[in-house]
C-alpha positions as CSV (number, residue, x, y, z in Angstrom):
1,M,0.2,-0.2,0.1
2,N,1.5,3.4,-1.1
3,L,2.7,5.9,1.6
4,V,0.7,9.6,0.8
5,S,2.2,12.2,2.6
6,I,-0.4,14.9,3.5
7,I,1.2,18.3,4.1
8,M,-0.6,21.2,5.9
9,P,1.0,24.5,6.9
10,V,-0.6,26.1,9.8
11,Y,-0.2,29.8,11.0
12,N,-2.7,31.6,13.7
13,M,-5.5,28.6,12.9
14,A,-6.3,27.5,16.2
15,D,-10.0,28.3,15.9
16,S,-10.3,25.9,12.9
17,L,-7.3,23.6,12.7
18,E,-9.1,20.3,14.6
19,K,-12.1,20.4,12.3
20,S,-9.6,20.3,9.3
21,I,-7.5,17.8,10.6
22,E,-9.8,15.2,11.7
23,S,-11.2,15.1,8.2
24,V,-7.6,14.3,7.2
25,L,-7.5,11.4,9.9
26,K,-10.6,9.7,9.0
27,Q,-9.9,9.1,5.9
28,D,-10.6,5.5,4.7
29,Y,-7.5,5.2,3.4
30,E,-4.9,4.3,6.6
31,N,-1.2,4.6,5.1
32,I,-1.0,8.3,5.5
33,E,1.7,10.6,7.4
34,V,0.3,14.2,8.1
35,I,3.1,16.8,8.5
36,L,1.8,19.9,9.9
37,V,4.1,22.9,9.4
38,D,3.7,25.4,12.5
39,D,4.6,28.3,10.6
40,G,5.7,30.8,13.4
41,S,1.9,30.9,14.7
42,T,1.4,33.2,17.6
43,D,-2.0,31.4,19.2
44,H,-2.6,28.1,20.6
45,T,-1.8,26.6,17.0
46,L,1.3,24.5,17.9
47,E,-0.2,23.4,21.1
48,I,-3.2,22.3,19.2
49,C,-0.8,20.6,16.7
50,N,1.7,18.8,19.3
51,R,-1.5,17.3,21.0
52,I,-2.8,16.1,18.1
53,A,0.6,14.1,17.3
54,A,0.3,12.8,20.8
55,D,-2.8,11.2,20.1
56,D,-2.0,9.6,16.8
57,N,1.4,8.4,15.7
58,R,0.8,9.5,11.9
59,V,0.9,13.1,12.9
60,K,4.4,14.8,12.6
61,V,4.7,18.5,13.5
62,I,7.3,21.0,12.4
63,H,7.6,24.3,14.0
64,T,9.3,26.8,12.0
65,E,9.8,30.9,11.9
66,N,7.1,32.5,9.9
67,Q,8.0,32.2,6.8
68,G,4.9,31.9,4.4
69,S,3.2,29.0,3.1
70,G,5.4,28.3,0.6
71,P,8.6,27.9,2.5
72,A,6.6,26.0,5.2
73,R,5.0,23.2,2.5
74,N,9.1,22.7,1.5
75,E,9.5,21.6,4.8
76,G,7.1,19.5,4.7
77,I,8.3,18.0,1.3
78,R,12.0,17.9,2.8
79,A,10.4,15.8,5.9
80,A,7.7,13.7,3.6
81,K,8.4,9.8,3.2
82,G,5.5,9.3,1.2
83,D,5.0,8.1,-2.5
84,Y,2.5,11.0,-3.2
85,L,2.3,14.3,-1.7
86,Y,-1.2,16.3,-0.8
87,F,-1.6,19.9,0.0
88,P,-4.8,20.7,1.6
89,D,-5.4,23.9,3.3
90,A,-5.5,23.8,7.2
91,D,-9.0,25.3,7.4
92,D,-10.9,23.3,4.6
93,Y,-12.6,19.7,4.6
94,L,-11.9,16.3,3.1
95,Y,-14.4,14.0,2.5
96,P,-13.5,10.5,4.0
97,H,-12.8,8.7,0.9
98,T,-10.7,11.5,-1.2
99,I,-7.4,9.8,-0.3
100,S,-8.5,6.3,-1.4
101,T,-10.1,7.6,-4.6
102,L,-6.9,10.0,-5.4
103,V,-4.5,6.6,-4.8
104,K,-6.8,4.6,-7.3
105,A,-7.0,7.5,-9.8
106,I,-2.9,8.1,-9.9
107,T,-1.9,4.3,-9.8
108,E,-4.3,2.8,-12.4
109,D,-1.7,4.1,-15.0
110,D,1.7,5.8,-14.7
111,Y,0.0,9.2,-13.9
112,D,1.9,12.2,-12.8
113,L,-0.7,14.4,-11.7
114,V,-4.5,14.0,-10.8
115,V,-6.9,16.9,-10.9
116,F,-10.4,16.5,-9.1
117,G,-13.2,18.1,-8.4
118,Y,-14.4,20.3,-5.2
119,R,-17.2,22.4,-3.6
120,V,-16.8,25.8,-2.5
121,E,-18.8,26.9,0.5
122,T,-19.2,29.9,2.8
123,H,-17.8,29.3,6.4
124,D,-21.7,28.8,7.7
125,G,-22.2,26.0,5.0
126,A,-23.9,27.7,2.3
127,L,-23.0,26.4,-1.2
128,V,-21.2,29.1,-3.4
129,S,-20.0,26.6,-6.4
130,E,-19.0,23.4,-7.0
131,K,-16.5,22.7,-9.9
132,T,-16.5,19.5,-11.8
133,F,-14.4,18.0,-14.5
134,D,-15.2,15.7,-17.2
135,A,-13.3,12.4,-16.5
136,F,-10.3,12.2,-19.1
137,H,-6.5,12.0,-19.4
138,K,-4.2,14.0,-21.8
139,S,-0.2,14.0,-21.9
140,G,1.6,16.7,-20.6
141,K,3.3,17.7,-23.8
142,E,-0.5,18.0,-25.3
143,I,-1.4,20.3,-22.4
144,R,1.5,22.5,-22.5
145,A,1.3,22.7,-26.3
146,D,-2.0,24.4,-25.9
147,Y,-2.3,26.0,-22.1
148,S,-5.5,27.9,-22.6
149,D,-8.0,25.9,-20.8
150,Y,-5.8,25.3,-18.1
151,I,-4.1,28.0,-17.1
152,G,-6.7,29.3,-14.3
153,M,-9.1,27.4,-11.8
154,A,-11.7,29.4,-13.4
155,Q,-10.8,27.8,-17.0
156,K,-12.4,24.7,-18.3
157,Y,-10.0,22.2,-17.0
158,G,-8.1,24.8,-14.9
159,I,-4.7,23.3,-13.3
160,Q,-3.2,26.6,-12.2
161,G,-4.3,27.9,-9.0
162,A,-4.3,26.1,-5.7
163,P,-3.0,22.7,-4.9
164,W,-5.8,21.3,-2.9
165,N,-7.4,19.8,-5.6
166,K,-4.1,18.0,-7.0
167,F,-2.6,14.7,-6.1
168,F,1.3,14.6,-7.2
169,R,3.7,12.0,-7.6
170,A,6.6,12.7,-4.9
171,D,9.3,11.1,-7.1
172,V,8.8,13.8,-10.0
173,V,9.1,16.5,-6.8
174,H,12.6,15.3,-5.9
175,K,13.7,14.2,-9.2
176,Y,13.3,17.8,-10.6
177,S,14.2,19.7,-7.0
178,L,10.9,21.0,-7.3
179,Q,9.8,23.8,-4.3
180,F,7.1,26.5,-3.7
181,P,8.5,29.8,-4.7
182,P,9.2,31.8,-1.2
183,L,6.8,34.4,-2.3
184,R,3.8,35.7,-0.2
185,R,0.9,35.3,-2.2
186,H,0.6,32.9,-5.7
187,Q,3.6,30.5,-4.0
188,D,1.2,27.6,-5.0
189,E,0.8,29.1,-8.8
190,G,4.3,29.0,-9.6
191,F,5.0,25.6,-7.6
192,I,2.3,24.0,-10.2
193,S,3.5,25.5,-13.4
194,R,6.6,24.0,-12.2
195,Y,5.5,20.6,-11.5
196,V,3.1,20.9,-15.0
197,N,6.8,21.4,-16.5
198,Y,7.7,17.7,-15.9
199,C,4.6,16.1,-16.2
200,E,4.2,12.8,-18.9
201,H,0.4,12.2,-18.0
202,V,-2.3,13.9,-16.4
203,R,-5.7,12.8,-15.4
204,F,-8.5,14.3,-14.5
205,I,-11.7,12.6,-12.6
206,S,-15.0,13.7,-12.2
207,D,-15.5,13.0,-8.1
208,V,-15.6,16.1,-6.4
209,L,-13.2,15.5,-3.0
210,Y,-12.8,18.4,-1.1
211,I,-14.4,21.8,0.5
212,Y,-12.8,24.8,0.0
213,Y,-14.1,27.3,2.7
214,Q,-14.2,30.6,1.0
215,N,-12.9,34.1,2.8
216,T,-15.2,37.3,2.0
217,I,-13.0,39.8,-0.1
218,T,-12.5,42.1,3.1
219,M,-10.9,39.0,5.0
220,E,-8.6,38.2,1.7
221,W,-7.3,42.0,1.8
222,K,-6.4,41.5,5.4
223,K,-4.2,38.6,4.3
224,Y,-2.0,40.5,1.7
225,P,1.1,41.1,2.8
226,V,2.8,44.9,2.2
227,D,5.2,43.2,-0.2
228,Y,2.5,41.6,-2.7
229,K,3.9,43.1,-5.6
230,D,7.0,41.3,-5.1
231,A,4.7,37.9,-5.3
232,V,3.7,39.0,-8.5
233,M,6.6,40.1,-10.1
234,G,7.9,36.7,-9.1
235,L,4.8,34.8,-10.1
236,N,5.1,36.6,-13.5
237,Q,9.0,35.8,-13.6
238,I,8.3,32.2,-13.0
239,W,5.5,32.1,-15.7
240,Q,7.9,33.4,-17.9
241,E,10.3,30.7,-17.3
242,T,7.9,27.7,-17.4
243,I,4.4,28.6,-19.2
244,C,5.7,30.9,-21.9
245,T,8.4,28.8,-23.0
246,W,5.9,25.9,-23.9
247,N,4.7,26.8,-27.2
248,K,5.8,30.3,-28.7
249,E,3.2,30.1,-31.0
250,D,0.6,29.6,-28.3
251,H,-1.1,33.2,-28.3
252,A,-4.1,32.8,-26.3
253,T,-2.1,31.6,-23.4
254,H,0.5,34.1,-23.6
255,L,-2.6,36.7,-23.5
256,L,-3.9,35.1,-20.8
257,V,-0.9,35.1,-18.8
258,K,-0.6,38.9,-19.5
259,K,-4.5,39.0,-18.2
260,M,-3.9,37.2,-15.2
261,I,-1.0,39.2,-14.3
262,Y,-2.1,42.6,-15.1
263,T,-5.2,41.3,-12.8
264,K,-3.0,40.6,-10.0
265,L,-1.0,44.4,-10.6
266,M,-3.8,46.1,-10.2
267,K,-4.6,44.6,-6.9
268,A,-1.3,45.4,-6.0
269,L,-1.8,49.4,-7.1
270,E,-5.0,49.2,-5.0
271,F,-3.3,47.8,-1.9
272,S,-1.1,50.5,-2.1
273,F,-4.0,52.4,0.0
274,S,-4.3,49.9,2.5
275,P,-3.4,51.1,6.1
276,K,-0.4,48.7,6.0
277,M,1.3,50.8,3.4
278,K,1.8,53.5,5.4
279,M,2.3,56.1,2.8
280,N,1.2,59.8,2.3
281,F,0.1,61.0,-1.0
282,G,3.6,62.0,-2.3
283,E,4.8,58.8,-1.4
284,R,2.0,56.6,-2.8
285,R,1.7,58.2,-6.2
286,K,5.8,57.6,-6.3
287,W,5.4,54.6,-5.3
288,I,2.9,53.7,-8.0
289,K,4.7,55.2,-10.8
290,Q,8.0,53.1,-9.8
291,L,5.6,50.0,-9.7
292,C,4.1,50.5,-13.3
293,I,7.8,51.4,-14.6
294,D,9.0,48.0,-13.2
295,A,6.3,46.0,-14.4
296,Q,6.4,47.4,-17.8
297,I,2.7,48.2,-17.6
298,E,2.9,50.3,-20.5
299,E,3.7,47.5,-22.8
300,Y,0.6,45.7,-21.8
301,P,-1.9,45.4,-25.0
302,V,-5.7,46.5,-23.9
303,E,-6.6,43.4,-24.7
304,A,-4.9,42.2,-21.3
305,T,-7.6,44.3,-19.4
306,A,-10.9,42.2,-18.6
307,S,-12.9,45.1,-17.4
308,R,-13.7,48.7,-18.2
309,Y,-12.3,49.8,-15.2
310,Q,-8.5,47.9,-15.9
311,R,-8.8,49.6,-19.2
312,F,-8.9,53.2,-17.5
313,V,-6.4,52.6,-15.4
314,L,-4.1,51.3,-18.2
315,F,-5.5,54.6,-20.1
316,G,-3.8,56.5,-17.2
317,I,-1.0,54.9,-16.8
318,K,0.0,54.7,-20.7
319,T,-0.8,58.4,-20.8
320,H,0.9,59.5,-17.5
321,L,-1.8,60.3,-15.6
322,Y,-1.2,59.3,-12.6
323,T,-3.6,61.6,-10.5
324,L,-5.9,59.8,-12.4
325,V,-5.0,56.5,-12.0
326,M,-4.6,57.2,-8.3
327,A,-8.2,58.0,-7.9
328,T,-9.5,55.4,-10.0
329,L,-7.2,53.2,-7.8
330,Y,-8.8,54.2,-4.7
331,M,-12.4,54.1,-5.5
332,G,-11.4,50.3,-6.4
333,F,-9.8,49.7,-3.3
334,L,-12.6,51.4,-1.1
335,R,-15.4,49.2,-3.1
336,K,-13.4,46.1,-2.5
337,S,-12.4,46.5,0.7
338,K,-16.2,47.2,1.9
339,T,-17.4,43.9,0.1
């Protein structure tokens, strides 16, 4: 029976951790190891992890200084002994048959990656959406040649995005020394594109095996770090080194890369109005202008925008009307922060 390493980074999760871990430990597939990586929590998270580990010898606890979930997952990968790796979030829920279904799916043939369906619910259990896939398999070469249907979780066969609806082979990760990049956001998307770079066979299954509990936009804003722009720039660099090298003629995918990075850059620009940034008007204007230069936003085509709001911001950047840009971004920040 193959060993599955379930790696969960945890940070200040004392209020929701036990329910999530309980869903992992109650899997009907018994040959698992659960690696809880406490990423420098300041509440009682570490105590809860240690108590759970004392009661179940399948659980291992690693404590690190706060580095972010990417480096925390890397610590888990280094400690993992499993044949397969799975990365659920520490505040979500696994169905009891999740791991057994995934092991069966990946071992039926020589698959490197299994992608599966999931539910999105509010924290009080109301259904927001459900994502399902047709059951099929495809070579990694075919997927990389035309990645437009796979690049985002909103796409028809979205691969890019969160790792919690994907099942990975440990030998692929170790053979190519794959790691989550040390970004404070979007590290998952960087890791997945690096992994897909080496996939030979990918399988999609129709099963819904995971519940993701959705945060409000306000809660999401609170998670954004002050160096969020660095995360966006870092992700863009990884995608230029992976996705954008797979097929130079795949113009649809290249445009989607620009759209997704541009949308994230808009969030970074909006976030300059967060109290976390502690900038006055002049400092903020200079910061926004410098990010636009560093990210070469002026070079982005209008087709890279997804909304009239984004086009208006791009127009202001291209015409160097930064006071207009700031006013527009501020309204965008207020609208999102009050949602």
